[in-house]
C-alpha positions as CSV (number, residue, x, y, z in Angstrom):
1,M,-21.2,-1.8,-17.7
2,R,-21.9,1.4,-19.6
3,A,-24.4,2.6,-17.0
4,S,-21.7,2.2,-14.3
5,R,-19.3,4.1,-16.4
6,L,-21.7,7.0,-17.0
7,I,-22.3,7.3,-13.3
8,S,-18.5,7.3,-12.7
9,L,-18.1,10.1,-15.3
10,V,-20.7,12.2,-13.6
11,L,-19.1,11.7,-10.2
12,L,-15.7,12.5,-11.5
13,L,-17.0,15.8,-13.0
14,Q,-18.8,16.5,-9.7
15,A,-15.7,15.9,-7.6
16,R,-13.1,17.6,-9.8
17,G,-14.9,20.3,-11.8
18,T,-13.5,20.6,-15.3
19,M,-11.8,17.6,-16.9
20,T,-10.5,17.1,-20.4
21,A,-11.5,14.1,-22.6
22,A,-8.0,12.7,-22.2
23,E,-8.2,12.9,-18.4
24,L,-11.6,11.2,-18.3
25,A,-10.5,8.6,-20.7
26,R,-7.5,7.8,-18.5
27,E,-9.6,7.6,-15.4
28,L,-12.3,5.5,-17.0
29,E,-9.8,3.4,-19.0
30,V,-11.7,4.0,-22.3
31,S,-10.9,5.9,-25.5
32,E,-11.6,9.6,-25.9
33,R,-14.2,8.8,-28.6
34,T,-16.0,6.7,-26.0
35,V,-15.9,9.7,-23.6
36,T,-17.4,11.9,-26.3
37,R,-20.3,9.4,-26.9
38,D,-20.9,9.1,-23.1
39,V,-21.1,12.8,-22.6
40,L,-23.6,13.1,-25.5
41,A,-25.7,10.3,-23.9
42,L,-25.7,12.1,-20.5
43,S,-26.8,15.3,-22.2
44,E,-29.6,13.5,-24.0
45,A,-30.7,12.0,-20.6
46,G,-30.9,15.5,-19.0
47,V,-27.6,15.6,-17.2
48,P,-26.3,19.1,-17.7
49,V,-22.8,18.4,-19.1
50,Y,-21.3,21.0,-21.4
51,S,-17.9,21.5,-23.0
52,E,-15.6,24.5,-22.8
53,R,-13.2,25.0,-25.8
54,G,-9.7,26.4,-25.7
55,R,-6.9,26.4,-23.2
56,G,-8.1,25.2,-19.8
57,G,-11.3,23.9,-21.3
58,G,-12.9,20.5,-21.0
59,Y,-16.1,19.0,-19.8
60,R,-18.0,20.5,-16.9
61,L,-21.3,20.1,-15.1
62,V,-23.6,23.2,-14.9
63,G,-22.8,25.0,-11.7
64,G,-24.7,23.7,-8.7
65,Y,-25.7,20.3,-10.2
66,R,-25.2,17.5,-7.7
67,S,-25.8,13.8,-8.2
68,R,-27.5,12.1,-5.2
69,L,-26.0,8.9,-3.8
70,T,-28.3,6.5,-5.6
71,G,-27.8,3.6,-7.9
72,L,-25.5,1.7,-5.6
73,H,-25.6,-2.1,-5.9
74,R,-25.4,-4.3,-2.7
75,A,-21.8,-5.2,-3.3
76,E,-20.9,-1.5,-3.9
77,A,-22.8,-0.5,-0.7
78,E,-20.9,-3.1,1.4
79,A,-17.6,-2.2,-0.1
80,L,-18.2,1.4,0.9
81,F,-18.3,0.3,4.6
82,L,-15.5,-2.1,4.2
83,A,-13.3,0.8,3.2
84,G,-13.7,2.4,6.7
85,V,-11.1,1.0,9.1
86,P,-12.2,2.1,12.6
87,G,-9.1,1.1,14.5
88,P,-6.4,3.0,12.5
89,A,-8.9,5.9,12.0
90,G,-9.3,6.1,15.7
91,E,-5.5,6.2,16.2
92,M,-5.3,9.1,13.9
93,G,-8.0,11.0,15.8
94,L,-10.7,10.5,13.2
95,S,-13.1,8.2,14.9
96,E,-15.8,10.7,15.3
97,A,-15.5,11.8,11.6
98,V,-15.6,8.2,10.5
99,A,-18.7,7.4,12.6
100,A,-20.5,10.5,11.3
101,A,-19.7,9.7,7.7
102,R,-20.9,6.1,8.1
103,L,-24.2,7.3,9.6
104,K,-24.7,9.7,6.7
105,A,-23.9,7.1,4.1
106,S,-26.3,4.6,5.8
107,A,-29.1,7.2,5.7
108,A,-28.5,7.9,2.0
109,L,-28.7,4.2,1.0
110,A,-31.9,2.7,-0.3
111,P,-33.9,0.7,2.3
112,P,-32.9,-2.8,1.0
113,F,-29.2,-2.0,1.5
114,R,-29.3,-0.4,4.9
115,D,-28.1,-3.6,6.5
116,A,-24.7,-3.2,4.7
117,P,-22.8,-1.8,7.7
118,A,-24.0,-4.8,9.9
119,R,-23.2,-7.3,7.2
120,V,-19.7,-6.0,6.7
121,R,-19.1,-5.8,10.5
122,Q,-20.2,-9.4,10.9
123,R,-18.0,-10.7,8.1
124,F,-14.7,-8.7,8.0
125,H,-12.3,-7.4,10.7
126,L,-8.9,-5.8,10.3
127,D,-6.3,-6.8,13.0
128,A,-3.3,-4.8,11.8
129,P,-0.8,-5.4,14.7
130,R,1.6,-8.4,14.6
131,W,1.3,-11.4,16.8
132,F,2.9,-11.4,20.2
133,R,3.1,-7.7,20.4
134,E,0.9,-5.3,22.3
135,P,-0.4,-2.6,19.9
136,E,0.9,0.9,20.8
137,T,-0.3,4.1,19.3
138,P,2.6,6.5,18.6
139,P,2.0,9.6,20.8
140,R,2.5,12.0,18.0
141,L,0.3,10.2,15.4
142,A,-2.7,12.4,15.8
143,E,-0.7,15.6,15.3
144,V,1.1,14.1,12.2
145,A,-2.2,12.9,10.8
146,R,-3.7,16.4,11.3
147,A,-0.8,17.9,9.3
148,V,-1.2,15.3,6.5
149,W,-4.9,16.2,6.1
150,S,-4.4,19.9,6.1
151,D,-1.1,19.9,4.1
152,R,0.8,21.7,6.8
153,V,4.5,21.8,7.2
154,I,5.8,20.2,10.4
155,A,8.9,20.6,12.5
156,A,9.7,17.1,13.8
157,W,12.4,15.9,16.3
158,Y,13.3,12.4,15.2
159,R,15.4,9.8,17.1
160,R,18.2,8.4,15.0
161,G,20.1,5.9,17.1
162,E,21.1,7.9,20.2
163,Q,20.9,11.2,18.5
164,E,17.8,13.5,18.1
165,V,17.6,15.2,14.7
166,R,15.3,18.1,13.8
167,R,13.7,18.1,10.4
168,D,11.3,20.4,8.6
169,L,9.0,18.1,6.7
170,E,6.1,18.2,4.2
171,P,3.9,15.3,5.4
172,Y,2.4,13.6,2.4
173,G,0.9,10.4,3.7
174,L,0.7,7.8,6.4
175,V,1.2,4.0,6.0
176,L,0.3,1.4,8.6
177,K,2.5,-1.7,8.1
178,A,2.2,-4.7,10.4
179,G,1.2,-2.5,13.3
180,V,3.8,0.2,12.7
181,W,3.0,3.7,11.4
182,Y,5.2,5.3,8.9
183,L,5.2,8.8,7.5
184,A,6.0,9.6,3.8
185,A,7.3,13.2,3.8
186,R,9.3,15.5,1.5
187,S,12.4,17.0,3.0
188,G,14.0,19.5,0.6
189,Q,13.7,17.8,-2.9
190,R,13.6,14.2,-1.6
191,F,10.8,12.0,-0.4
192,L,11.7,10.0,2.7
193,V,10.1,7.5,5.1
194,Y,10.0,8.0,8.9
195,R,8.7,5.8,11.7
196,V,6.1,7.9,13.6
197,D,6.9,6.3,16.9
198,R,10.4,7.8,16.7
199,F,9.1,11.3,16.7
200,D,9.8,12.8,20.2
201,R,8.1,16.1,19.3
202,V,6.1,17.5,16.5
203,E,5.0,21.1,15.8
204,V,2.4,21.7,13.2
205,G,3.1,25.0,11.5
206,D,0.7,27.6,10.1
207,A,2.3,27.4,6.6
208,A,0.7,25.1,4.0
209,F,2.8,23.4,1.4
210,D,1.9,22.9,-2.3
211,R,1.4,19.2,-2.7
212,D,3.0,17.5,-5.7
213,T,-0.1,16.1,-7.5
214,A,2.1,13.5,-9.2
215,F,3.0,11.9,-5.9
216,D,1.4,8.4,-5.6
217,L,1.5,7.1,-2.1
218,P,0.8,3.4,-2.8
219,G,3.4,3.4,-5.6
220,F,6.0,5.2,-3.5
221,W,5.5,2.8,-0.7
222,A,5.9,-0.2,-2.9
223,D,9.1,1.1,-4.4
224,R,10.6,2.0,-1.1
225,S,9.6,-1.3,0.5
226,A,11.4,-3.2,-2.3
227,E,14.4,-0.9,-2.1
228,F,14.6,-1.5,1.7
229,A,14.3,-5.3,1.2
230,R,17.1,-5.2,-1.4
231,S,19.3,-3.0,0.9
232,L,19.3,-5.7,3.6
233,L,20.4,-8.5,1.2
234,R,24.2,-7.8,1.3
235,T,25.5,-11.3,0.8
236,R,25.0,-14.0,-1.8
237,I,25.2,-17.8,-1.5
238,T,24.9,-20.5,-4.2
239,V,22.3,-23.1,-3.4
240,R,20.6,-26.0,-5.2
241,V,16.9,-26.4,-4.5
242,S,14.4,-29.0,-5.6
243,P,10.9,-28.1,-6.8
244,D,9.5,-28.6,-3.3
245,G,12.4,-26.7,-1.9
246,L,11.7,-23.7,-4.2
247,R,8.1,-23.7,-3.1
248,K,9.1,-23.6,0.5
249,L,11.8,-21.0,-0.2
250,N,9.1,-18.8,-1.8
251,A,7.0,-19.1,1.4
252,T,9.8,-18.6,4.0
253,G,12.5,-16.5,2.2
254,D,12.6,-12.9,1.2
255,R,10.3,-12.6,-1.8
256,V,12.5,-9.9,-3.5
257,G,15.6,-11.9,-3.1
258,V,14.1,-15.2,-4.2
259,A,12.5,-13.6,-7.3
260,E,15.8,-12.1,-8.3
261,A,17.6,-15.4,-7.9
262,V,15.0,-17.4,-9.9
263,D,15.0,-14.8,-12.7
264,G,18.8,-15.2,-13.0
265,A,18.8,-19.0,-12.8
266,G,19.5,-21.3,-15.7
267,E,17.5,-24.4,-16.7
268,P,16.8,-27.1,-14.0
269,D,19.1,-30.1,-14.0
270,G,18.2,-33.6,-14.8
271,Q,16.5,-34.0,-11.4
272,G,14.5,-30.8,-11.7
273,W,16.8,-28.9,-9.3
274,L,17.6,-25.2,-9.8
275,T,21.0,-23.6,-8.9
276,L,20.3,-20.1,-7.5
277,A,22.6,-17.2,-6.6
278,L,20.5,-16.3,-3.6
279,P,20.8,-12.8,-2.0
280,V,20.7,-13.1,1.8
281,E,21.1,-10.7,4.8
282,S,24.1,-12.7,6.3
283,L,25.5,-16.2,6.4
284,D,24.0,-16.7,9.8
285,I,20.5,-16.0,8.6
286,A,21.2,-18.0,5.5
287,Y,22.1,-21.0,7.6
288,H,18.7,-21.0,9.4
289,Q,16.9,-20.3,6.1
290,V,18.4,-23.2,4.3
291,L,18.1,-25.5,7.4
292,E,14.3,-25.0,7.2
293,L,14.4,-26.6,3.7
294,G,15.8,-29.8,5.0
295,P,16.8,-32.3,2.3
296,E,15.2,-30.1,-0.4
297,A,18.2,-27.8,-0.6
298,E,22.0,-28.0,-0.9
299,V,24.5,-25.2,-0.2
300,V,27.2,-25.1,-2.9
301,E,29.0,-21.9,-1.8
302,P,30.5,-20.5,0.3
303,A,32.5,-23.3,1.8
304,A,32.1,-22.0,5.3
305,L,28.3,-22.2,5.1
306,R,28.5,-25.7,3.4
307,E,30.7,-27.0,6.2
308,R,28.2,-25.7,8.8
309,M,25.3,-27.4,7.0
310,T,27.4,-30.6,6.8
311,E,28.0,-30.5,10.6
312,S,24.3,-30.0,11.3
313,A,23.4,-32.9,9.0
314,S,25.9,-35.1,10.8
315,R,24.5,-34.1,14.2
316,L,20.9,-34.9,13.0
317,T,22.0,-38.3,11.7
318,A,23.6,-39.1,15.0
319,L,20.6,-38.0,16.9
320,Y,18.1,-40.1,14.9
321,R,20.3,-43.1,14.3
């Protein structure tokens, strides 16, 4: 465990230059005292790490020192190639760069591990597009990806309904979700999300923007996804569900809405059923959602939805009588 941490410390300094003890401790998830001991151990082992005192100081490797790509375990070597996703990379115009990087990494691996690319290719495959849908690469994706990599401001003409809107954007990152590409970009002081397939035209400018180093793409996407899901849930129904019904609801319903309803629910009744105030998109969607639960759920309110469920139950009874 410590050997792995020491290697990580060296690679962090190699990649980022000077880092403080606090920054290293945060990255390695250890205390600053542990970082100090690790730096001392590296120095004693001949790794040229030295400290700079004062403002802007920290730990640094002697100029020109580079660690070779050695010491990888088999699992680490295979994970390296698992991280390369050729399909999406090709759509962004990076297929040649990915192929070259994989070849260089393969050549740098120790002989026992050089079968890592083949092992990963035989065992894992990412098929990002949804079922029953032909995958389509957005025509402006490569241009947008180029701007993302180079931190270049873009002028984008975006379809909003029947209108076309021009936006000057600072493109921060791309997300591939269920076969659809999205761009996270800053417009003015706000970070927004755009579907790349709705860009009619994109012009990559010469001006670079200063990237906000605090921006976290996975965290931003998780927050926006949850916010988007909540924005769709405009109506509430009251429904009783059995333990089996709750398990089915977790599998078929909106996860954000179900989690919110369960958190706000009281104790189960004598039969183990929970009464939920369930957020839904509409009563029509709620009807189909509850219908899937069969006898494991009962609509309490609103009355209109309860009457519709009663009618469906009567028709089913007549059909199977």
